[in-house]
C-alpha positions in Angstrom: 0.0 0.0 0.0 1.1 3.6 -0.7 2.8 5.0 2.4 0.6 8.0 2.5 -2.6 5.9 2.3 -1.2 3.5 4.9 -0.6 6.4 7.3 -4.2 7.6 6.9 -5.6 4.1 7.4 -3.4 3.8 10.6 -5.0 7.0 11.9 -8.4 5.5 11.4 -7.4 2.3 13.2 -6.0 4.2 16.1 -9.3 6.3 16.4 -11.3 3.1 16.3 -9.2 1.2 18.9 -9.4 4.1 21.3 -13.2 4.6 20.9 -13.8 0.9 21.4 -11.6 0.8 24.5 -13.4 3.8 25.9 -16.6 1.8 25.6 -15.2 -1.0 27.7 -14.1 -3.4 24.9 -10.7 -5.1 25.2 -8.9 -4.3 21.9 -5.8 -5.4 20.0 -4.2 -4.7 16.7 -2.2 -7.2 14.7 -0.6 -6.8 11.3 -1.9 -10.0 9.5 -4.0 -13.1 9.8 -1.1 -15.2 11.1 -0.6 -12.8 14.0 -4.4 -12.9 14.6 -4.3 -16.7 14.9 -1.4 -16.5 17.4 -3.2 -14.0 19.5 -6.4 -16.0 19.6 -4.5 -19.1 20.6 -2.9 -17.2 23.5 -6.3 -16.0 24.7 -8.0 -19.4 25.0 -6.7 -21.7 27.7 -6.3 -25.4 27.1 -9.5 -27.3 27.6 -11.8 -24.4 27.0 -15.2 -24.9 25.4 -15.7 -22.8 22.3 -18.3 -22.1 19.6 -18.6 -19.7 16.6 -20.9 -17.9 14.4 -20.5 -18.3 10.6 -17.4 -16.3 9.6 -15.3 -16.1 6.5 -12.7 -14.2 8.5 -12.2 -17.0 11.0 -11.8 -19.5 8.1 -9.2 -17.2 6.3 -7.2 -16.9 9.5 -7.1 -20.6 10.2 -9.0 -20.0 13.5 -11.8 -22.4 12.6 -9.3 -25.3 12.1 -7.6 -24.4 15.4 -10.8 -24.4 17.4 -12.0 -27.7 15.9 -8.7 -29.4 16.4 -7.4 -28.1 19.7 -10.4 -26.9 21.8 -13.7 -28.5 23.0 -15.6 -27.1 20.0 -19.4 -27.1 20.1 -20.5 -27.4 16.5 -24.2 -26.6 16.6 -24.2 -25.8 12.9 -22.6 -29.1 11.7 -24.0 -30.5 8.4 -26.5 -33.3 8.9 -27.7 -32.3 12.4 -31.4 -32.6 13.0 -33.3 -29.6 14.4 -33.5 -31.1 17.9 -29.8 -31.9 18.1 -28.8 -28.6 16.7 -30.9 -26.8 19.4 -29.4 -29.0 22.1 -25.9 -28.1 21.1 -26.8 -24.5 20.7 -27.9 -24.5 24.4 -24.5 -25.8 25.3 -22.8 -23.2 23.2 -24.6 -20.4 25.1 -22.7 -21.6 28.1 -19.3 -21.9 26.3 -16.2 -20.4 27.7 -15.5 -18.5 24.4 -17.6 -17.5 21.4 -15.8 -16.3 18.3 -17.0 -14.5 15.2 -16.2 -11.4 13.2 -18.2 -8.2 12.8 -20.0 -6.7 9.8 -18.6 -3.2 10.6 -16.8 -1.2 13.2 -17.3 2.6 13.5 -14.6 5.1 14.4 -17.0 6.1 17.2 -16.5 2.6 18.8 -19.7 0.9 17.7 -19.9 -2.7 16.6 -22.5 -3.3 13.9 -23.8 -6.9 13.3 -26.4 -8.2 10.9 -27.8 -11.8 11.1 -30.4 -14.0 9.5 -32.1 -15.7 12.4 -30.4 -13.7 15.2 -28.5 -16.7 16.6 -25.1 -15.1 16.2 -26.1 -11.8 17.6 -27.9 -13.4 20.5 -24.5 -15.0 21.5 -22.9 -11.6 21.4 -25.6 -9.9 23.5 -25.6 -12.5 26.3 -24.5 -16.0 27.0 -20.8 -17.2 26.6 -18.4 -16.1 29.2 -16.0 -14.5 26.7 -16.4 -13.2 23.2 -13.6 -12.7 20.7 -14.2 -10.9 17.4 -11.6 -10.9 14.7 -12.2 -8.1 12.2 -10.3 -7.1 9.0 -9.3 -3.5 8.5 -11.7 -3.2 5.5 -14.7 -3.2 7.9 -13.8 0.1 9.7 -16.2 2.9 8.7 -16.6 6.5 9.9 -20.0 6.2 11.5 -23.1 4.1 11.9 -24.8 5.2 8.7 -21.7 4.0 6.8 -21.9 0.7 8.6 -25.5 0.2 7.5 -24.6 1.0 3.9 -21.5 -1.2 4.0 -23.6 -4.2 4.9 -26.3 -3.4 2.3 -23.7 -2.9 -0.5 -21.0 -5.4 0.4 -21.5 -7.8 3.2 -25.1 -8.9 2.7 -24.9 -9.5 -1.1 -21.6 -11.4 -0.7 -22.8 -13.6 2.1 -26.1 -14.4 0.5 -24.3 -15.4 -2.7 -21.9 -17.6 -0.5 -24.9 -19.2 1.3 -27.1 -19.5 -1.8 -29.9 -17.5 -0.1 -32.9 -16.5 -2.2 -32.8 -12.8 -1.3 -33.2 -9.6 -3.2 -29.5 -8.7 -2.5 -28.3 -12.1 -3.8 -30.1 -11.5 -7.1 -29.3 -7.8 -7.5 -25.9 -7.4 -5.8 -27.1 -4.8 -3.3 -29.8 -4.2 -0.7 -30.5 -0.5 -1.1 -34.1 0.7 -1.3 -35.0 4.0 -2.9 -35.9 5.2 0.6 -32.4 4.5 2.0 -31.6 7.9 3.6 -30.9 9.4 7.0 -34.6 9.2 7.9 -34.9 5.4 7.2 -31.6 3.7 7.6 -33.0 0.3 8.3 -35.4 -0.1 5.4 -34.9 -3.2 3.4 -35.6 -4.0 -0.2 -38.0 -6.6 -1.6 -37.3 -9.7 0.6 -40.1 -11.8 2.0 -40.4 -12.7 5.7 -38.9 -16.2 5.1 -35.8 -15.0 3.2 -34.9 -11.7 4.9 -31.4 -11.8 6.6 -31.3 -8.4 8.2 -31.8 -8.7 11.9 -29.4 -6.2 13.4 -27.4 -5.5 16.6 -25.5 -2.4 17.5 -23.1 -2.9 20.4 -22.5 0.6 21.8 -20.7 -0.3 25.0 -20.0 -3.1 27.4 -21.3 -3.1 30.9 -18.9 -5.8 31.9 -15.4 -4.7 30.9 -13.3 -7.5 29.5 -16.1 -9.8 28.3 -15.6 -8.8 24.6 -12.2 -8.7 22.9 -11.9 -7.1 19.5 -8.9 -7.9 17.4 -8.4 -5.7 14.4 -6.3 -7.2 11.6 -4.2 -5.0 9.3 -5.4 -6.7 6.1 -8.7 -7.1 4.3 -10.6 -10.1 5.6 -14.2 -11.5 5.1 -17.1 -9.5 3.8 
């Protein structure tokens, strides 16, 4: 990256880290995905129970392989599970020592923006597991909440629905932006039906319990 652009991006990261820390998130910055994996390994004691939300970032960093091979991983989303077994394992995951995922966007004001289909991932973030670790690529930092909403509508939602083969408006059109998307109606959605919509949202503005959530920002582009 051009040195001048790198300096500007570093300033953005610095602002974001400080804002998150001021809001009682534990924060760290690492240069690349290999360093992210090393840090995650150092944060999770041997024998810990773990679970995850769906995350391209965790896959790219090798964190999913590590969790499945070296921790007591609770895989409530494993292929072939029946609904009853999946729900039973999900109940165990809510009591896990660590829950790991990424974020759809981080704002320079210290907000964490998450969008989910059935709200399972965001429910783990709001309450449940003893510790939460989020690994987030530098590409997901945005100036403010409106930019976070727009980032998901133009980038994250279309890419993830293509990846997951979801029959949504954004999967077919490459964006989820209604004509009424403006400052008065940020959360409007396009033409999805109730059974296909994947836009349940959570804005994490602060942490009442300091130290429950750790955010690791990685100095490369990861995930969607």
